[in-house]
N, C-alpha and C positions, 0 to 999 in steps of 0.2 A: 572219337577225336578227345582226345589227352586235356582235362583240365584242371591251369595252374594255380592252386592259390597262394597268392601273392601279399606279402606283407611286406610294405615299407616302410621307413624308418630316414625319411630323407637331413638329418639334421645328426644321424649316427651313432646314438646313441649307445648301441650294440656294443656300436667299436670302442668310441672313450671309456665306458665307464666298463664295458664285459668285458673288453680287449678280444671280441669275438671274430675271428676275418669273415668277408663278406663276398660275393652271397654264401647265403645259407640254404644249402639245399638240401630236403629230407626231413621226416620227422622226426629220428631222433636228432639228429644234429639241431633243429629251432628246437628241441625240448632241452638239451646240453644248450643252448646259447641263453631260453629262456630261467634255466636254474642260474645261468652267473648272474645273468641282468640283475636279477629276483635278490641273491646274493651285495650285488653289486647296488644296485637303490631299488627297491619294495616299492618305492611309490612310482614309480618309474609308471604311465601312462604309457609307453609299448609296451612293456609288459602286457598289461591288457591285450594286445593288438594282436601279439602275439600266439596267448592261449586260444581270442578266438579263431585267430586261422588255424590251430593244433585241431581244436572245437570243427571249424569248417571239413576238414581235411578230414576228420572222422566218421564227421556225419554222410560224408556224399561215400564214401571207402563203402562205409558199411551197406548204402542204397546199390554200391557195385560197379561206380563208375569208377571210370580211369582216372587217376586226379596224381598228383603232384602238389608237397608244400616250399614255399621259399621265402625266404624273406632279403630282401633288396636292401642299403646302407645309403646313404651321398654323403657328405661332409659339416661338417660346423659351424661356416661358412656357404649359408641356408640360399639358394640362388641356381647362377648357371654353373657355377666347380660343384655342388651337391647331384642337380639334375647330370651333369656329364655322369657322373660318375653309377649313378641310378642306372643310366641307357647303356652303360658298357658292360654292367653287371646285368641285364635284361638280357641282353646277345646268349650271354652265356649262359642263363641257363634256356632259354629256348634251346640255345644249342645242344645241351645237356638233355635235356628233359624230353623235346620237341613237341612244346603243348601247344596249342594252338586258342584256348580261349583260356580267360584267365577270371577269376574273380576276387576281387582290390581291397582290400583291410588295410583300412586306416585309422585313427586313434585323432584327427582332429582335419579340420579346414586344409590346416596350409598339408599337408600329403597329399591331398588331390588335384596340387595346381600340378602333378608329375605324372594325373590322368594322359593329358594327349602323347605323353612317353611311351606308354603300353598302351594305347589304343592304333599307334603308327602299327605297334608288331602284332598284340594280340587280338583276338574279338573279346569285348566285354561283356560279361555275361550277368552280373550282378556285383554292387558296389558295397560294402559291412563296414560300418564307421559305429567304435566303439570307444566311450570317454565315461569314468568314471561317473553314474549317474549324477551327483551332489557337483560335479563339475562341468556338468559340456555347457552349458548353457553361456557361464560365467567363461570358459575359454575359448569359447567362441565370437561371444564379445570381444573379449581380449584382443584375442587375434586380429578384430577386425578395425578395431581401435590403435592397436601400434598401426595396421597398414595405413589409415587414415591420414593418421601422424608422418607417416614418413612421406606426403604426398608435399611439392613443396607449395603447390598453391595453397592447397589449408596451412601449413606453417607460415607463413606470409600473410592468411587473412584472419584467422588467428590467435597463433600462437604469437606473434612480433608484436601484437597489442599487451596481452598478459606479460611479455616478457619487458616492455617499457614501462610497463608498469610496476612492478618487482621496482627496475632498475629505480627508478625517480626514487618509489616509495623508499628503499632501501640508501638511496643517497641523501635524504632529507631526514630520517631517522638517521644516521649517523650524525649528521646538523646537530642533533636536538631541536628539529626544529618541524617535528610530526605531524603540527597543529597548522603548518603551510604545506605538508608535502600532497595534502588531502585538495590542493586548490590545482598544483602542478600534473598530480594524477589527471585531474579534470580539463587542464590546459593540453597536457602531449598525448591523451585520447581524441581530443577535440581537433589537434593537429593534424593527426593520425588519420582522422577521419574527414578533415577537408580535401590533404593529400590525396585519397582515395577517390573522390567523389569527383575531384578535378583531372584525374587522371595525373596526378605530377610525377609519378614512382620513375618516369624517365628523367626527369628534368634535373631530379635530386641523386637519380647515380650520373648521370653525367656529371652533373656540380659534384660531386664523390669523385667521379671517375677523372675528372682534371682536379679535384685538391691530390689524389694520391700521385696524378706523374706529376705536378708542379713538386712535390717532397724526391723527386726522383730523382727530374732533371734541373732544378733549384728555379722553378717560374718564378716571380714576383706576387702573384693575381692566388698560389698555395699562401703565401702569407697572408697577404690584403684579404682573404677570405676569410683567417682562423683574427685579423684584428674584428673586421665586421662582423662573427660571429659575435665577438666575444663587449663591441661596444653594442649591439642588442641582449645580448643579455644582462647587464649593468644597466642599460637604460629598463630593462623590463621589473628589473628590482629593484630599483630603482624610484617606477612608476607608479610600484605596487606596496614599498613601501610610505611614500606619499597620497596615497588615495586613504581618504575614509569612510568608512562603511559602516553604516548608522542606519538600520531598518522604517528611523522615522525620516531619512530619506525618496524621493525617489532612484527605483534602480536604474538612473541611467545618471546621475550624479557621480557615482565612481567610474561608472565606462568613461564619460567625460573629461571625469579628472586621470585616469591612467593615459588616457587618449592625447592625452596634451601635454603632458610629461613623457612620453615614448616616440614621440613624433622627429623631435631632433635627432634622437640616438636611429632612426630606421632612416634619414635622412644623410645624418654622416656614416653608416657601414654603408650603405648604395652606393655612395661619392668615394669610399675607401674602392671596395668592391672592383668598379670600373673603370679608375686609376689604373688596380690593377692587368686587369682584363686586357684593358688598353695597351697600358706597357706592353707585353705581352706578344699582344700581336702587330703592332709594332717590331719587338727585336725579332721574330718568328717570320715574319711578311716582308721587314723592312717597307711596311707604309701604315699611311693612319687610314684603323675602319673607319668613316663617316658618319655608319651608322649610328657609333655611339655617341655623336656629339648636340644628339635633343637630349641625354639623360640627362646632367648634371643641371640641365634645366627646366627641365621633371620632375627631379627632387626637389630642389629649391622653392618651385613651385608649390607643388605640395607642401613643403614644411612652413611656408606662409599661411597656406589656406589651411591649409589642418588644422595649425596651432590656435589662426583669432577666433574660428568658428569654431573650435570645442573649447577656447578660452572663456569666450565669450556666452555660449550655452553654459557651459559647467556655472557658471556664475549667474547667469541670467537664473537657471533654476533652483538658484541656492534663494534668490529674492523673489520669490511667488512667481516666475515669468517674468521678470523686471525688464521691458528695451531700455534699459539707461546702458550696458557693457557693450549693446552694437553702435552705439553713437559714440564713441570713446576715438579721440584721433587713436591710440592704440591699433585700434580694430580696422581701420578704415586706411592706415598707412598700410599696417600685413598685408589686408587683402587686397590692395590696389597694387604692393611688389606684388604678390604671388600671383596677379593675372597679367601684370607689366611683363613677368620674367619668362612668365609662359608663354604670351606672343610674342616675344623678343629670340628665345626659343624657336618653336616653328616658322616664323620666320625666318629668320639666319640659317635652318636645319633646310627649308622645302632649296631654296637659292645656294645654299654646300652644293645639297643634291644634286640640283641639276650645273654645276662645274661639274662634281665631280663625272657625273656620267658623262656628262658634253667632253672630259678628257681623257676618259676608258673606252669611250668608240672613239675618239682618233686616235688613240693607241691600236685598237684593234683591227683599225684599218690597214695603220701604216706595219703593223705584223703580216695583216692578210698580204698587202700587194709585194711588201717585202718575201715571200713564200712566194708568190706570182713569179716576180725575178725570178728568183732561185731557179724555181721548176723550170722556165724559161730558157731561161741556158743552160 
């Protein structure tokens, strides 16, 4: 039973560097190929692999075994293309040598991906790996890291936050705001983790998809979303600049100061974005989506109540937990306005929803009746 010593060069170093045609069959051709590659690149690990194949050939031949040696090469585009070439060359080698068993020689974990190809045609009796002693573990580690980083899931979970941090830091460094960069990085990572925890990835992807579609089709919502983002950004910087950080103050004081200054920015951005969305739906479907009726009421109710509470708490903590800020006309007026707006919005929403549902039901009945009459005729 003939044994084939099979050396594999998956990325075709012999062809690219030494200009050797493959498959390389026979001891003399392999020795010539090794000499050519050695002259072209003495440090190539495939040089070690082919000499191991030659050494294994000599050892088995001395034992009286019926043995042959061959080298297969793939392609620089490692993957399907290279594996197809190796498969075709293997057919040629088996046809010429008549081998039934094989000893696979490999110079690293990457070449062993072709093991199933060889096993489908030959019986593998041994696998011999060769690498420079100083670089064996390093090569394996490097290859595994490269394969791991090529995974889309790993990219999104680990590389994406690192990329965000680097981008934010670079922007603040260019603006000579390195001191504020750390806060921006923490904010960015916090926002990213919040998105991951609540699984908002699809919602954000949908939002960007809508923005892209709006840019290509001229939707109003595309521009209102941009305006909303700008409003949020301006409000954030305004609130941050107005926030006084003092180690002597309670940590809640700067937080409340930031919240009261950003509240109306959030409300404004929400109103602008909602206006664009409702307008697009009306233009596209020629009808009003009444589910958005509650949105402006909710935004204004949030604005009045959040502003009143955060502002009063802020001044209360500044004055040693004084209750006076909660007894002012401003606090009572804002809080009452927020509650009243929320009440009006809820009542009117349910009223309009009932009317809209009834009208839709009647229209559906009319359409079904019309179809039945048409079918009867």
